[in-house]
N, C-alpha and C positions, 0 to 999 in steps of 0.2 A: 313184610313192610317195615322200613326203618322208622323209628320215632326219633327223628332228628332233634326234636326239642328236649329229649331226655338225655341226649348225649353230650359230653363236654366238647368244647371247641377242638381240642387235640384229637379226640375220638373221631369227630366228623371229618377233620382234615385227613387223618390217617385212613379212615374208611374210603374216602374218595380219592386217596393218593395224590393230594395236592400239596401246595406249599403256601403258607400264610403270607409270606412276604414276596415271593417271586411268582406265585400263581402257577399256572400250566405253562409248558413250553408250547411254542407255536405248533410244533410237530405232533405233540400229544393231543393238543386241541383239535387239530385236523383229523386224527385217528378217532377221537371220541365223537366228532361230528358225524363221521362215517358210520360209527356203531350206533349211536342214539337217534341219529337223524336230526333234521333242523328243528329249531325251537319255535314251532308254530303249531296252531291248531289245525286239524284236518278240515279242509274246506270241502264244499260240494265239488263233485267231480266236474272238471272243465270239459267244455264240449270239444271233441276231437275235430280236426278239419274235415274228416269224412262225414261225421255226423252233421257239421255245419253245412256241408254240401248237400247232403241228403234232405236237410230241412227246407232248402230252396225250393224243392218240388212239392212242399206242403202249402206253398204260396197259392192263394186262390187264383191269381192272374195266370200262374204257370199252369195250373190244372186246366183253366179255360183253354189255353193255348194248346195243351195236349189233346183236349177234346177236338179243337179245330183240325189238328193233324190227323187225328183218326177219322173224322168226317171227310176230310179232303182225300185221304187214301181210299176210303170206301167208294167216293164218287169217282175214283180213277184219276184225280188231279195229283198224280205222283210227284211232279216237278214242284208244285206248290206246297205239297206236304213236306218234301224235303227242305225247301227254302224256309218254311215256317219252324221246322225242326232246328235247323242251323241257328236261326234268329233266336229261338227259345234257349237253345244251349248257351248262346252268347249272353243272353239276359241272366241265366242262371249263374253262369261264370262271373259276370259283373256283380251280381248280388253277393255271391260267395266272397269275392275279393273285398268288396266293401265292408261286409260283417267281419271277415277275417282280420282286416286292418283295424277296424274299431276295437275288436276284442283284444288284439295284441298291444294296441295303444293303451287301453285301459289296464292290462296286465302290467305294461311297463311303468305306468303311473302308480300302481300299487307298490311296486318295488322301490320306486323313488320316495314314496311317502312312507316307507316302513320305518319303524322306530329304531334307534341305535342304543347301544349300552357301552358304558365305560368299564373296562376290566384291566387287571394286571396280568400280563403275559410276558414271560421271560424277564420279569422284575421291572417292566416299564408299563405306564398307563397307556391304554390303546382304545380308541373308539371303534366299535365293530357293530355290524347289523345285528339287532336283537336275535334273529333267527340263527345266528351262528354261535350263540352261547351254549356250553355244554356242561354237564355236572362236573364240579371240581373247579370251575372258574371262579376267580375272586372278583366279585362285582362291587364297584364303587357306587354308593347311594348318597344322593345330594337332594336338597330341597327342590321340590318341583318335579323330580323324576317319577316316572311310571315304572314300577318294578317290572322287569322283564322276565324273571324266572323265579321259581321258589328258592328261597335262601335260608341257610342258618346264619344268623348274625354272629360276626366275630369282633365287631366294633360298633358301638352305638353312642354317639355324642349328641345329647338332647334330641335324640331321633324320635319323631312321631310320624305314624302312618295311618292315613285314612283308608279303612278296609271295607268301606260301604258297598263297593261292587261285589264283594265277596260274602260279607257277613250281614250287610244291611245296617250296620252301625255307624251313624254319621259322625260320631265324636272320634277324632284321631286317637289312636292307641300309642301309649308311651312304650318304647322298645327298650330291651335290655339284652345283655349277653349271657347272663347266668343260666345254668342248667335248671330245667323245670321237672318237677315230679308229676306223675300221673300220665300213663300212656294214652288215655282216651280224652285228653283235654280238648275243648272245643277250639276250632280254629282262632276265634276271637281271643282266647286265653293264651294262645301260645306266643308269648311276648318277645321270645328270642328268635322268632321267625318272620320272614318278609315273603309275601306271596304275589305271584304274577297278577298284573292288573291293578294292584293297589298304588296308592299315591302318597309320596313323601310330602308332608306339609310343613315340616320343620326338622332342622338339624342335619346331620351327616352320619355316614357309617360305612362299613364294609360287610359283605356277606359272601359265603361260600355257597355256590349254586348246587342244590341237591336234586332238583328235578326240572325237566324242561318239557315243552310241547304237550302232548296229551297226558303225560304223567304228572302234571302240576295239579294242585288243588283247584285251580280255576276251572280246569277241564272244559265241559261243555257249556259253561255258564257265560264265560267271556271270550271275546276274540282278541288274540294278541295284536294282530294287525288290524288297526282301525281302517278298514278298507274304504276305497273310493266309492261314493255312492254311484251305483250304476243305474239306478231308476231313471225314469224319464224326466227330462228337465222341463220346466214350464214352457220353454219354446217348443219342445218336441211334443208336449201334450197339445199346445195350440196348433201345431202343424198336423198332428193326428185328425183333429177336428176339421181342419180345412181339407185334408186328403179325403176323409170320409164324405164331406159335403160336395166336394168336387166329383167324386166317384158316383154319388147318387145323381148328381145333375148329369153326369156324362152317361150313365145308364139310361136315363129318361130320353136324352137326345138321341142316343143310339137306337133305342127301341123305336123311336119315331121315324128315324131314317130307315131302319130295316122294314118297318111296316109300310112306309110309303113306297119303298123300292118293291116290296112284294106286290102291293096293289097295282103298281104300274106294270106288272107282268114279269119281273125278274125272278130267277129261280130262288125258292126259299132257302135251301141249303147254302147256296152261294151268297145270299144276303146275310144269312146267319153267320157264316165264316167271316164275311167282311164286318159285320157288327162286332163279332168277338175281337177282331184285330183292332177296330177302332176304340173299343172300350179298353183294351190293354194299353193302347197307345196314350190315351188321355189320362189314365189314372197314374198319378205320381207315386209309383210304388217305391221308388228309391229314396224318398224323402227322409225317413228316419235314419237310414244308414248314412246318408250324406251330412245330416246334422251332427251325428255322432262322430264321423270322421272330421268334420270341421272343428268341433269342440276339442277332439283329441289332438288334432294338428296344432291348434291354438295352444293347448297345454305344453306340447313338445317345443314350440317357439318360445313360450314363457320361461320354460326351464333354461333355455340358452340365455335368457336375460335375467337369470337369477330369481325367478319367481316360480315356486312350486305350488300348483293347484291341486288341492286334495279332493275337491268336489267339483264334478262337471258343471252343474248349474252356475257355479261362480264365474265361469268364463264368459257366459252370455250376459250376466248381470254386472260384470266389472265395468262395462261400457256406459252404465247408468250413474256410475259414481259422481256425485256433485260436490261431496266435501271429504277430504282426506285429513283425519285427525291423526297426527304423527308424534310419536314420542321424539324427544330431542337427542338424548345420548345414544350414539352409535348408528342412529338412522339418519338424522339431519347433520350429525357431526361425526368425526372419525372415531369417537370413543378411545382416543389416545391423548390423555392429558399432556399438555405441552407448557413448559415455562416460557413465558413471554417477557417478564420484567423481573429484575432484581434490584432491591434497594439495599446498598451496603456501603458503609463508611460515608454516609451522607450523599451518595451518588445514586441516581436512578439510572440503571442500565437496561438495554433491551437485549433480548436473546433471539436470534434467527433460528430458521429450521422449524419443521412441523412433524408432529407424530414421534414415534420412538426411535427414528434413526438418529444416532448420535453424531449428527453432523450440523454445525451452526457456528455463528460468531457471537461475541459479546460486543455491543455497540454503546458508545457514549456520544450522544448528540449526532447520531448517524454515523460515526466513524468507528472503525474496528479497533478494539483495544486488546492487549494481551492480559490473561488473568493475573491479578496482583495478590499479594499476601491475604489481605482481608477477604477478597472474593474466594480465594482458594480454601481459606478456613471455613467460610460459610458453606461452600459446596461440599467439602469433606464432611461437615457436620450433618448436612442434609442426607448423604448417603449412609452415614454410620447410625443415624437415628431412624433408619428405615429397614425394612425387611425385603423389599422388592429386588428382583434380579433382572438384568437386561440379557436376553438371549437371542441367538440368530439361527434361522434354519439354513444349514449348510453355509458355504463360503458367500453365496450370492442370494441368500434368501431373504425373507422379510424379518424385521426385528420384532421381538415380542417381550412383553413384561410378565414375568411370573411374580404375582403378588398384587398389591393394591395399585390402581392406576395412579393415584396421586403421588405415592411414593415413587412409582416408576418415572413420573415426570422429573422428580428431583435426581433420581439416578441417571437419567438421560442428559439433564443439564450438566451435571458434574463430568460426565463422559466427554461432553463438548469441550471441556476444560482439561481433558486428558487425565481425569481422576476416576480411576476404575475401581468398582466394588471389590474385586478379588484382592488387589493390591492394598487397598485401605483396610479390608478385614484382616489381612496378614500383618499389617503394621500396628493396628489398634484392635486386637481381638475383644470381642464383647464378653463381659464378665457378669453382667446383670441387667435387668431392665424393669421399668414401671410401665405396663401396657396402657395403651389408649383406652379410655372409657368415654361414654357420652356425658358423664358428669365432669371429669377433669378436663376434657377437650384437649389432651396433650399426650405425647409419647415421650418417654425418657430412657435412654440406654447408657450404660456405663461401660468404659472401655479402658483396658490396660495401655498405658503409654510410657515412653521412656522417662517421663516426669511424673509418674504416678497414675492414679485413677482419674479419668476425665468423664464428666457427664455431658451428654448432648441431648437437647430437648427441642422438639417441634410441636407446634400447635396453633391455636387461635391467637392472634396478635395481642389482644387485651389480656389474656390468660398468661402468655409468656412474659409480657412486659411487667405484669404484677409481681413476678417472681425474680425480676433482674434488679441489680443494684448498680451495674455498670454497663458500658457498651464499647464496642470496638470501633474507633475511628481512624482517620488517617494518621493520627499522632500516637496511636496504640489505644490501650484500654484506659477509659476515663469514667468518672462518676456519671450515673444516670439519674437526673432529677425529674420533677414533674414537668417542667417546660419541654425538656428533650422527649419525654414519654408522649406528651401531647402532639409534638411535631411528628414523631413516628407514627402515631395513630392517624394524623391527618394524611400522611402518605398512604397508609394502609387504606383509608377510606377512599382516597383518590384512585388507588388500584382496583378496588372492589367496585368503584363506579364505572369502570371500564370492563366490567363483568369478569373479572379475573378472581379466581379463588386464592385468598392470601393466607400464607402461613408465615409465622415468626419462627426464628431459630435462635437458640441460645446454647451457651456451654458453661460448664463450672469445672475448673481445675481442682485437684486434691478433693474429690467427692467421695462420698459413701452413699449407700442406699437411703439412709434417713435424711441426709443434708442435700441430696442431688438436685432437688427443684427449689432450693433456696439460695438467695444472693448470687444469682447467675449473672453471666455477661451476655448482653444482647448482641447477636451477630448480624442480623439483617432480616429483610422480608423478602418472600419469593411469591410472585403472582403467576398463576397458570390458568389455562383455559383449555376446554376440549374444542379444538378448532373445527369450523364448519367443513363438511366434505365439499371438495371443489365442484363436484358434478351436481350437488344438491341445489345450488342457486339456479342453475340452468333448468333443472327439473321443476322448480317452483315456478319459474317463468312460463314453461310449457303448461303447467296446471292453469295458470291464470288465463292463457290464451284458449285453453280447452274449456273455460267456463267452470273449472273446478277450484274450490277455495281450499288452500291448505291451511290447516289450523295446528299449531303447536300445543301439546299437552305434556307437561314434564313435572317431575317432582323437584326440579332444581329451583334455585333462587330467582325471584322475578327479575332482578337486575341482569343476571346471566341470560335468562330466557329471552328478555327484551332485546339485549345486544345481538345474540344470535339470530333471532327472528327478523330483526332489522336488516342485519348484514345479509341474510338470504332473500329478503324481499317478502317475507310472510307478513311482517308487521308494517303496515302503512298507516291507515287512518282508524284502524280498529283498536279495541280496548285490550288491556292486560288485566286479567282477573286471577287472583289467588284462591287457593282452596278455602281459606278463612272466609273471603267475601262470598264464595260460592255457597258455603254452608249457610250464610245469612240470607240468601236469595230463596224466595219461595219458588215452587214449580212454575207459577204464572209468571213471575219476575224473570226467571231464567228463560222461559219460552220467548218472552218479549225481547230479550237482550242477546239471546245465543247468536244470532246471525251477525252481530256486530262485534263479536269478541274474536280476536285473532290469536291470542296467547293465553293459555291456562298454565300457571305456575304454582309450585308447591301443592299439587293436587294428589289425592289418593286414588287407588283403583276404583273405589265406590263413586268418586266424583266422575270418573270416566263413563260410568253407566248412565249418570244423570245427564251428561252432556249429549251422549248419544241419543238418549230417549227424547230430550228436548229438540234436537236437530231433526229426528224422524217425524216428530209431531208437526214440524214446520214444513213437511213434505220433501226433506232432503234424503238422498240416497248416500249412506255414510259408510266410508271405510275407516276402520280403526286399528292402529298397531297396539301390540302389547307383547311383554316377555315374562312377567311374573305369574305365579299361581293365581294371585288375586285379580289379575287382568281377565281371566276366562269368562266370567259373566258379561263384561263389556264386549268382548270379541263375539260372544254368542248372540248378543243383542244387535250388534252392528250388522248392517246388510252384507258387508264383507269384512270379516275378522282376519287380521294379518299378524301371524306369529313371527318372531325373529328366530331364524334358523340357527344362528351362532349363539346368542344369549338367551333365547327362549327356552322354557321349560317344556317337558312333554305335555303337560296338561294344557298349556296355551296353544301348542301345535295341534293338539286334538280338538280344541274348541274352534280354532281358525279355519276359514275356508282356503286360506293361502298362506304359505310360508316363504319368507324371504331368505334365500341361502347366503346372501351377503349382507343382510340387515340394513340395506341402502334405501333411502327414500326414493332415489332415482329409478330403483327396480320397480317400486309401486306404480310410478307414472308409466314406465314401460309396459307393465302388465295391463294397466288401464287401455293403453294404446292397442295392445294385441287383443283385448277384450272387445274394443270397438271394432277392430278389423275383422274378428270372427263373426260378429253379428252382421256386419255389412256384407261379408261374402256369403253368408246364408241367405241374405236378403237378395243378393245378385242372382244367385242360383235359382231362387224361387221366382224371381221376376222373369227370368229367361225361360224356365220350365213351363210355368203356368201360362205365360204369353204365347208360347209354341202351341200348347195344348188348346187355347182358345182359338188360334188361327186354324188348327186342323178341324176342330168340331164345326166352326162357322163355315169353313170351305165345304165340308161334306153336306152340311145342312142346306146351304145355298144351292148347290148342285142338285139336291133332291127336290127342294122346293120349286126350282125352275125347270124341273123334268128333264134335266141333262143327264147323260150318262155319268157314272161315279168317276171323278177325276183321278183317283188313286186306287190302286188294287190293295188287297189285304196284305200281301207281302210288302208292297212299297210303304204302307202305313207303318207296319212294323219296323222296317229298316229305319224310317225317319225317327221313329221312337228310340231306337238303339243308338242312332248317330247323335241325336240331340241330348237325350238323357244320359248318354255315355260320356266320352272323353271331354267334349267342350263344356258340358255342364259341371263335371268334376273339376275341370280346370278352373272354373269360376270360384269354386269353393276353396281354392289356394291363391286367390289373386293377391297381389301385393297391395298394402294399404295406400289409399288415396292420400295425396300431398297435404290436403287440408283437414285430414281426419281429426287432428288434435287442435284444430281451430274451430271446431263446431261445439255447440252447446251439449251437455250430457243428454242422453236419450232418456225420455220418460218411460220407465219400465211398464207402466200400465198402457202404453200406446200400442205396443206390438209392432209387428212387421208391416202389416197391411194398412198403411195411412193412405189418405186420399191421393197424394202425389204418386205413391207407388202403384195403387190400383189403376189410376189414369194411365200411366206409362204401359202397365201390362195390357190393359183393354185396348189402347190405341194401337200398340204393336201387333196385338192379336187380330183385331179387325182389319188393320191395313194389309196384313199378310193374307187374311182371307179374301179381301177385295181384290188385290193384285193377282192372286193365284186364280180366283174364279174368273176374272176378266180375261186372264191369259188363256185359260182353258177354253172359255167360250169363243174367244177370237181365233185360237188355233183351229177349232172345229169348223167355224164358219169361213176360214180361209182355204178350206179344201184339204187340210192336213189329215192324215189318218188318225184314228182313235189312239193308236199306240204312240204316234208322235206327240199328240196333244197331251196324253197322260204323262209321257216322259218329261215334256217341257214343264208341266205343272210340278212333277216329282222333283226335278232339278231346281226349279224356282223355289219351292218350299224349303228344301235343304239349304240353299243359298241364302234365303232371307233369314233363316234362323242362325246362320254363321254371321251374317251382318249384325244381327241382333245381339249376338254374344258379345261383340265388341262395344255395342251401344250400352248394354246393361252392365258393363264394368263399373258404371256409376249411375246413381239415380238423379244426379244434379249436374255433374261436371261434364264438359264436352267430350265427345269420342276422341277429339284430336289431342286431348290432354294426355301425354304419354300413352299413345293408342297402342303400342305393341309392347307394353311393359311386361305383360304376363307371358313368359316364355312358354309355359305349359299350354296355354291357350293357342298360341302361335303353332305349336307342334301339333296339337290336337286337330286344328282346322286344316293344316297341311295334310295330316294323315287322312282325315275324312274326305278331303277334296280328291285325294289319290284313289281311295275306295269308290268315291262316286264315279270317277272316270272309268274304273274297271267295271263297275255295274252297267254303265251305259254302253261301253264299247266292246266288252269281251262277249263273244257269241254264246259261250256256255252259261254265262250269267244273264244274258238278255231274256232267255226263255223263262226261268223262275221269276224274274223281277218284272217281266213284261215291258222291258225298255226298248228303245230305238236308238240307232246311231244318228245323233243330232248333227246336222250341218253347222258350219260356222255362224251363218246368219241367225239360226235359232239361239246360239249361245249368246250372241250380241244382244238380242231382244231380252233373253232371260236375265242376263247380267245387269242390264240397263234398269229393268223392271224391279229386280231384287233389291238393288242398291237404293231404291227410293225410300226403303223403310228407315235408313239412316238419317236422312234430313228430317223426315216426319218426327221421328223420336227426338231429334235435336231441338225441334220447335217446342215440343212438350216440355223438354228440360229447361228451355229458355224461359218458358212461362212459369215453370215451377220456381226458378231461381228468382223470379219477380214476385213470388208469392201469390200468384193468380189462382193456384190450384190448391191452396192450403199450405200449412206450415210444414216445412221440411224437417225430418228428425235424423 
């Protein structure tokens, strides 16, 4: 065993055959990945498809069917035994496909949710999946990262790592790179090592990977991949209870029907097989799988809309969101600081263009002007007193800033005047600098020029003006007195009042490091802003229509927050509260006022936690965004924690239920829409399925009570179950969202699916189906038709009624005529099932097992006319629901 902490950095690098500056080559990394295997902990063995298929035969309902097959074969009902066998195999196959799809969807989700790591390979920084890390990789370590493999540190700048997951010590450990003595040092004392699963709380550094996967110290204690929760969601638990309740009720009804049939003289074994078929038909055994599939499909849809769900329960709960607390920077805005105004030589100029693309114009009173000497001097100084670089991905790619975003805005503004960093750096090389500090509020750089050393300084207007003795005007350099300074400060205040971040810029010729910031010449003011995202305004409007209140929470200045919030439509009649005011509020005060506050400015992560708690106490379902390490408590407390995929740290991503891959507010709203759609589709499936079951049980019960022959055979009942529980029901689980979905109030999470309107719709649909089919069967018998023809008419009528209901149950409130055929999967499923039904009715070799009869055209006319009546009946119920006569719609 290597004691990496006792070895020098060079010894470690040499042992691992790596390179401190260039890292491994990509080819070598691939070779080592094949040698060492993926950097992940060994998980429990996944079920193979064959095992999954075998498990279908452990289902109690399938076992009951097997018993029915055996009994039929013993009694000599060979045809019936074969028919039930075929139907059972179809049921097993359907169950297998559902579970297989659900399992694969969750596996795909795990891969998408896997952490990433930043390494140096072939001399370049590269983000890779953490599972691809290999010994010898040079790992970059930053604040907020979760360490992905055991490392020997080779650089540590103010680096502190919390090792509580490994050692139980909650206080972060200060790290170093020096060699340590003592081979058996405790893990917590190995201060030149960083271990898998620990969290960087401060600073930055580099480390060379020394162990991955099961060879790490973390070993069996921690899981590298924070896997998706695959336990049952609250909805699934609720449906399990409903399923068990329905099963118990069905068994009681079935026993009664079988007992009554037996006492009326029908053969016991025949009635037993019939009872088994009826029990299997009415128990919704597909419920859990369909719910999982619906949630997993919802996850896949959300990924396409830039929202990655890490926990399945979040899908169903997203639709309940009543308040979205969103950060401003990067989520509601572009996170690309842009210069909007420049004050130079006594003129206020506007700058067009948005973001980092160096395309725009300089405007004076709305008219384009060409850059003049004073403006060129100001913009050149802006670039030279900055460290940021403007880069582009390829010839037609996006523009990016390497460095500080504020400095990036200055570099982009200069590029719009055709002043480029590389050329300016070549003409005026930097020879010294005085870095920015929070105390001095300025940065000064010194440059070699043809006329000697020139200092350029940028910073807060009042600070820069205090160090200036002159200013650059249209007439050249003139003295700067108190009246001129006051005038400039008024312009700075005016720009700040427009939510612009204002910097002043100055220069000093013939400077040295001691005198650089004295007796300077003021060059001008630059006002910039992080512009709102174009799509955010529309998303805010959608939120308001959906009964969701968007709230801005930002650490930015109140004026900036107010301006952006008003422009986006977030701030209307509500209040703007700062962190200082929030501190002064008691918990009771905050609870009383929290619903009237639209914007929180200059707040800390601790304030976010208070805001979430206060909103939840008022009964709201809160979604909260966050990106920093300190946001994790608020994200965990929120009903839906939302991490930023681009700027967010590993810690916040782990705490959050959802991660935005594009850090965009519009993606949150899209995810809420998908969440509502998933819940609605599960509701549609349930209404359809349970209404069908009610219809079947009531039909059989009525026939038994009125001493009529049984209207359906065991095989027919099982076929109906397969036809309705099968493709049409699954098609409802992927129904497109209703047009008014985002114009409804948020759903109360405590209400559940089975509201009074939903139960009414299910019961009415079921009872009407039973009444129509019972009436048809009785009439057919009395009209002199044979028992086979009467049973076939009832069988076909039952199937067609359920097909009509499938379209009606595409909404629990809107008319069936509203985009009636929008679900292409349902259309295809119904066409397929109608084709199968025709084969069952007319093909001679299927007529024997199914007990069907070739129906004449007149029978079809009667059946279709009667089956269709379920549609207007359900539409009347919906009409009553829309008027609130049957309770509140959710």
